[in-house]
N, C-alpha and C positions, 0 to 999 in steps of 0.2 A: 283148753286154752285155744283161743281163736287164731292166734298168730298175728293179730292186727296190732300195730304199734306205730309210734311216730318214727318215720324213716330216719336212718342214720345218715351220715355220721353224727354222733353226739359228742360234745366236749364237756370237760369238767373244769371248774374253778374251785377255789377254797370254799365258796358258799353255795354252789349250785351245779346243776347239770343243764346244758343248753343244747338246743337243736334249731334247725332252720325251718321256718314255716313254709307252706306252699307259696307264699308271697316273698320269700327270701329274707324275712325278718328273723333276727335271732331272738328266740323265746326261751324262757326258763321252764324246764319241764320237771325239775325237782329242786327243792331247797335242802341244803345240808346244814343241820344244826350242830353247834359246838357248845354244849352246855358248860363245859369246863375246859381250861387250857390243855389238859391231857387228852381230851377227846378230839382235839384238832387234828392230830396225826391219824386217828381212826377215821375221822370225817373225810379227810382228803382221800384216803384209800377207798372208802365207800363210794365217794363221788366218782372216782376213776372206774370202779367196778360197775357202777350203774351206767356210766357213759359207754362202757364196752358192750352193753347188752345187745344192741343190734348186730354187732359183729359176732358175738357168741351165739346168738340165735341163728344167724345165717350159717355159721360153721356146723351147728347141730343139724340144720335142715339139709346141708350138703352130705351129711353122713347117712342119710336115709337110703 
């Protein structure tokens, strides 16, 4: 893995994960699908986990 990614912080909503572009525009970097009502709960949790990726990555880098 190269370690190159969209810089954080990322944020999550019910239907996506968002980041700031270099031009300070809010851009969607992931779409969260909810194929059935029961999956909505899992979808929100998945979006939150994806949004935490930059922080998790930095925490792992700090442990080296």
